[in-house]
C-alpha positions as protocol buffer text, in pm:
chain_id: "A"
residue {
  index: 1
  type: MET
  ca { x: 22 y: 29 z: 33 }
}
residue {
  index: 2
  type: PHE
  ca { x: 281 y: 242 z: 79 }
}
residue {
  index: 3
  type: LYS
  ca { x: 449 y: 153 z: -232 }
}
residue {
  index: 4
  type: LYS
  ca { x: 190 y: 210 z: -405 }
}
residue {
  index: 5
  type: ILE
  ca { x: 107 y: 533 z: -257 }
}
residue {
  index: 6
  type: ILE
  ca { x: 479 y: 660 z: -310 }
}
residue {
  index: 7
  type: SER
  ca { x: 503 y: 578 z: -690 }
}
residue {
  index: 8
  type: PHE
  ca { x: 157 y: 763 z: -777 }
}
residue {
  index: 9
  type: ILE
  ca { x: 348 y: 1036 z: -568 }
}
residue {
  index: 10
  type: SER
  ca { x: 631 y: 1046 z: -702 }
}
residue {
  index: 11
  type: LYS
  ca { x: 421 y: 963 z: -1065 }
}
residue {
  index: 12
  type: TYR
  ca { x: 311 y: 1333 z: -1053 }
}
residue {
  index: 13
  type: ALA
  ca { x: 477 y: 1524 z: -803 }
}
residue {
  index: 14
  type: LEU
  ca { x: 660 y: 1768 z: -1074 }
}
residue {
  index: 15
  type: TYR
  ca { x: 258 y: 1854 z: -1140 }
}
residue {
  index: 16
  type: LEU
  ca { x: 161 y: 1888 z: -819 }
}
residue {
  index: 17
  type: ALA
  ca { x: 435 y: 2137 z: -720 }
}
residue {
  index: 18
  type: PHE
  ca { x: 365 y: 2284 z: -1082 }
}
residue {
  index: 19
  type: ILE
  ca { x: 23 y: 2386 z: -940 }
}
residue {
  index: 20
  type: GLN
  ca { x: 120 y: 2452 z: -614 }
}
residue {
  index: 21
  type: ALA
  ca { x: 416 y: 2689 z: -732 }
}
residue {
  index: 22
  type: TRP
  ca { x: 126 y: 2865 z: -910 }
}
residue {
  index: 23
  type: LEU
  ca { x: -127 y: 2858 z: -668 }
}
residue {
  index: 24
  type: ALA
  ca { x: 80 y: 3061 z: -458 }
}
residue {
  index: 25
  type: VAL
  ca { x: 242 y: 3328 z: -699 }
}
residue {
  index: 26
  type: LEU
  ca { x: -123 y: 3383 z: -794 }
}
residue {
  index: 27
  type: GLY
  ca { x: -247 y: 3425 z: -426 }
}
residue {
  index: 28
  type: SER
  ca { x: 28 y: 3649 z: -356 }
}
residue {
  index: 29
  type: LEU
  ca { x: -63 y: 3857 z: -681 }
}
residue {
  index: 30
  type: TYR
  ca { x: -447 y: 3855 z: -583 }
}
residue {
  index: 31
  type: TYR
  ca { x: -354 y: 3951 z: -228 }
}
residue {
  index: 32
  type: SER
  ca { x: -130 y: 4292 z: -302 }
}
residue {
  index: 33
  type: GLU
  ca { x: -287 y: 4389 z: -626 }
}
residue {
  index: 34
  type: ILE
  ca { x: -668 y: 4321 z: -632 }
}
residue {
  index: 35
  type: GLN
  ca { x: -720 y: 4318 z: -233 }
}
residue {
  index: 36
  type: LYS
  ca { x: -465 y: 4600 z: -217 }
}
residue {
  index: 37
  type: LEU
  ca { x: -257 y: 4467 z: 86 }
}
residue {
  index: 38
  type: PRO
  ca { x: 88 y: 4554 z: 21 }
}
residue {
  index: 39
  type: PRO
  ca { x: 370 y: 4307 z: 116 }
}
residue {
  index: 40
  type: CYS
  ca { x: 644 y: 4375 z: 317 }
}
residue {
  index: 41
  type: LEU
  ca { x: 999 y: 4288 z: 328 }
}
residue {
  index: 42
  type: LEU
  ca { x: 990 y: 3940 z: 453 }
}
residue {
  index: 43
  type: CYS
  ca { x: 694 y: 3859 z: 190 }
}
residue {
  index: 44
  type: TRP
  ca { x: 884 y: 3994 z: -48 }
}
residue {
  index: 45
  type: TYR
  ca { x: 1209 y: 3755 z: 16 }
}
residue {
  index: 46
  type: GLN
  ca { x: 939 y: 3485 z: 26 }
}
residue {
  index: 47
  type: ARG
  ca { x: 789 y: 3576 z: -370 }
}
residue {
  index: 48
  type: ILE
  ca { x: 1213 y: 3576 z: -461 }
}
residue {
  index: 49
  type: PHE
  ca { x: 1176 y: 3223 z: -417 }
}
residue {
  index: 50
  type: MET
  ca { x: 855 y: 3106 z: -506 }
}
residue {
  index: 51
  type: TYR
  ca { x: 794 y: 3253 z: -798 }
}
residue {
  index: 52
  type: PRO
  ca { x: 1064 y: 3110 z: -1007 }
}
residue {
  index: 53
  type: LEU
  ca { x: 951 y: 2752 z: -915 }
}
residue {
  index: 54
  type: ALA
  ca { x: 651 y: 2811 z: -1080 }
}
residue {
  index: 55
  type: VAL
  ca { x: 871 y: 2877 z: -1404 }
}
residue {
  index: 56
  type: ILE
  ca { x: 1105 y: 2600 z: -1356 }
}
residue {
  index: 57
  type: PHE
  ca { x: 854 y: 2361 z: -1290 }
}
residue {
  index: 58
  type: ALA
  ca { x: 692 y: 2461 z: -1589 }
}
residue {
  index: 59
  type: VAL
  ca { x: 1037 y: 2454 z: -1803 }
}
residue {
  index: 60
  type: ALA
  ca { x: 1097 y: 2107 z: -1613 }
}
residue {
  index: 61
  type: ILE
  ca { x: 759 y: 1962 z: -1775 }
}
residue {
  index: 62
  type: ILE
  ca { x: 791 y: 2073 z: -2119 }
}
residue {
  index: 63
  type: ARG
  ca { x: 1123 y: 1958 z: -2112 }
}
residue {
  index: 64
  type: ARG
  ca { x: 1035 y: 1650 z: -1900 }
}
residue {
  index: 65
  type: ASP
  ca { x: 1356 y: 1709 z: -1670 }
}
residue {
  index: 66
  type: LYS
  ca { x: 1407 y: 1447 z: -1388 }
}
residue {
  index: 67
  type: ASN
  ca { x: 1675 y: 1689 z: -1230 }
}
residue {
  index: 68
  type: VAL
  ca { x: 1441 y: 1959 z: -1130 }
}
residue {
  index: 69
  type: PRO
  ca { x: 1452 y: 1857 z: -768 }
}
residue {
  index: 70
  type: TYR
  ca { x: 1791 y: 1907 z: -736 }
}
residue {
  index: 71
  type: TYR
  ca { x: 1745 y: 2306 z: -816 }
}
residue {
  index: 72
  type: ALA
  ca { x: 1433 y: 2329 z: -672 }
}
residue {
  index: 73
  type: LEU
  ca { x: 1509 y: 2210 z: -373 }
}
residue {
  index: 74
  type: PRO
  ca { x: 1738 y: 2533 z: -225 }
}
residue {
  index: 75
  type: LEU
  ca { x: 1491 y: 2705 z: -309 }
}
residue {
  index: 76
  type: SER
  ca { x: 1195 y: 2554 z: -133 }
}
residue {
  index: 77
  type: ILE
  ca { x: 1377 y: 2523 z: 149 }
}
residue {
  index: 78
  type: ILE
  ca { x: 1523 y: 2876 z: 178 }
}
residue {
  index: 79
  type: GLY
  ca { x: 1188 y: 3043 z: 98 }
}
residue {
  index: 80
  type: ALA
  ca { x: 1010 y: 2769 z: 397 }
}
residue {
  index: 81
  type: LEU
  ca { x: 1317 y: 2880 z: 648 }
}
residue {
  index: 82
  type: ILE
  ca { x: 1200 y: 3272 z: 553 }
}
residue {
  index: 83
  type: ALA
  ca { x: 814 y: 3198 z: 582 }
}
residue {
  index: 84
  type: LEU
  ca { x: 859 y: 3033 z: 893 }
}
residue {
  index: 85
  type: TYR
  ca { x: 1097 y: 3278 z: 1065 }
}
residue {
  index: 86
  type: HIS
  ca { x: 791 y: 3517 z: 934 }
}
residue {
  index: 87
  type: TYR
  ca { x: 516 y: 3318 z: 1102 }
}
residue {
  index: 88
  type: ILE
  ca { x: 734 y: 3291 z: 1427 }
}
residue {
  index: 89
  type: ILE
  ca { x: 776 y: 3711 z: 1418 }
}
residue {
  index: 90
  type: GLN
  ca { x: 385 y: 3742 z: 1347 }
}
residue {
  index: 91
  type: MET
  ca { x: 263 y: 3504 z: 1616 }
}
residue {
  index: 92
  type: THR
  ca { x: 529 y: 3506 z: 1912 }
}
residue {
  index: 93
  type: THR
  ca { x: 599 y: 3852 z: 2112 }
}
residue {
  index: 94
  type: LEU
  ca { x: 992 y: 3795 z: 1936 }
}
residue {
  index: 95
  type: SER
  ca { x: 1067 y: 4114 z: 1786 }
}
residue {
  index: 96
  type: ASN
  ca { x: 1183 y: 4168 z: 1473 }
}
residue {
  index: 97
  type: ALA
  ca { x: 1560 y: 4167 z: 1390 }
}
residue {
  index: 98
  type: LEU
  ca { x: 1538 y: 4290 z: 1084 }
}
residue {
  index: 99
  type: THR
  ca { x: 1443 y: 4581 z: 965 }
}
residue {
  index: 100
  type: CYS
  ca { x: 1075 y: 4594 z: 780 }
}
residue {
  index: 101
  type: THR
  ca { x: 1094 y: 4860 z: 519 }
}
residue {
  index: 102
  type: ALA
  ca { x: 905 y: 4784 z: 223 }
}
residue {
  index: 103
  type: THR
  ca { x: 572 y: 4885 z: 315 }
}
residue {
  index: 104
  type: GLU
  ca { x: 436 y: 4728 z: 607 }
}
residue {
  index: 105
  type: PRO
  ca { x: 601 y: 4628 z: 947 }
}
residue {
  index: 106
  type: CYS
  ca { x: 653 y: 4228 z: 899 }
}
residue {
  index: 107
  type: GLU
  ca { x: 489 y: 4139 z: 1237 }
}
residue {
  index: 108
  type: LEU
  ca { x: 173 y: 4281 z: 1084 }
}
residue {
  index: 109
  type: ILE
  ca { x: -120 y: 4005 z: 1064 }
}
residue {
  index: 110
  type: GLN
  ca { x: -318 y: 4129 z: 714 }
}
residue {
  index: 111
  type: VAL
  ca { x: -490 y: 3808 z: 680 }
}
residue {
  index: 112
  type: SER
  ca { x: -600 y: 3553 z: 940 }
}
residue {
  index: 113
  type: LEU
  ca { x: -793 y: 3244 z: 939 }
}
residue {
  index: 114
  type: PHE
  ca { x: -932 y: 3036 z: 1255 }
}
residue {
  index: 115
  type: GLY
  ca { x: -678 y: 3276 z: 1476 }
}
residue {
  index: 116
  type: PHE
  ca { x: -359 y: 3113 z: 1320 }
}
residue {
  index: 117
  type: ILE
  ca { x: -381 y: 3058 z: 947 }
}
residue {
  index: 118
  type: THR
  ca { x: -189 y: 3408 z: 852 }
}
residue {
  index: 119
  type: ILE
  ca { x: -15 y: 3456 z: 496 }
}
residue {
  index: 120
  type: PRO
  ca { x: 347 y: 3350 z: 620 }
}
residue {
  index: 121
  type: LEU
  ca { x: 197 y: 2982 z: 761 }
}
residue {
  index: 122
  type: LEU
  ca { x: 29 y: 2936 z: 355 }
}
residue {
  index: 123
  type: SER
  ca { x: 351 y: 3014 z: 243 }
}
residue {
  index: 124
  type: PHE
  ca { x: 598 y: 2779 z: 456 }
}
residue {
  index: 125
  type: LEU
  ca { x: 284 y: 2511 z: 445 }
}
residue {
  index: 126
  type: GLY
  ca { x: 342 y: 2570 z: 21 }
}
residue {
  index: 127
  type: PHE
  ca { x: 712 y: 2543 z: 22 }
}
residue {
  index: 128
  type: LEU
  ca { x: 735 y: 2295 z: 244 }
}
residue {
  index: 129
  type: PHE
  ca { x: 473 y: 2089 z: 5 }
}
residue {
  index: 130
  type: ILE
  ca { x: 731 y: 2161 z: -230 }
}
residue {
  index: 131
  type: SER
  ca { x: 1009 y: 2027 z: -61 }
}
residue {
  index: 132
  type: ILE
  ca { x: 852 y: 1732 z: -1 }
}
residue {
  index: 133
  type: LEU
  ca { x: 705 y: 1670 z: -337 }
}
residue {
  index: 134
  type: MET
  ca { x: 1095 y: 1748 z: -487 }
}
residue {
  index: 135
  type: ALA
  ca { x: 1257 y: 1470 z: -210 }
}
residue {
  index: 136
  type: ILE
  ca { x: 962 y: 1186 z: -333 }
}
residue {
  index: 137
  type: MET
  ca { x: 1137 y: 1254 z: -668 }
}
residue {
  index: 138
  type: VAL
  ca { x: 1490 y: 1221 z: -568 }
}
residue {
  index: 139
  type: LYS
  ca { x: 1417 y: 899 z: -320 }
}
residue {
  index: 140
  type: TYR
  ca { x: 1147 y: 742 z: -533 }
}
residue {
  index: 141
  type: PRO
  ca { x: 1242 y: 802 z: -863 }
}
residue {
  index: 142
  type: ILE
  ca { x: 992 y: 624 z: -1154 }
}
residue {
  index: 143
  type: LYS
  ca { x: 1118 y: 369 z: -1305 }
}
residue {
  index: 144
  type: LYS
  ca { x: 1021 y: 303 z: -1675 }
}
């Protein structure tokens, strides 16, 4: 059963990562351009690591590149760390060690669902999901 699930995930991991990356890109653009929520400095850093992933996965699908995890994982792991740091700043009393000078303070919670789901948490989960998918692609490559 486990092998079937992993095999299925490995087979579609690149497509799932592609969808996740584009959902994150479109979601961030929705909040900043349509809802007019200005992104803070850490939000911009997270975008810097997510936006290229959307394009990288598209190219990897077109070229059928099975090596994509090796250049996507660094971006997704660094992005996840930034998002986690951002979430910790928002949800705790830790002071922001970085000077957030973009347009909003980094500890400002602009969107909150159920009192704990914020944009940085969604970003972290997106990066984590992509990282897990890429790790599965490396550990369990599709055999033809």
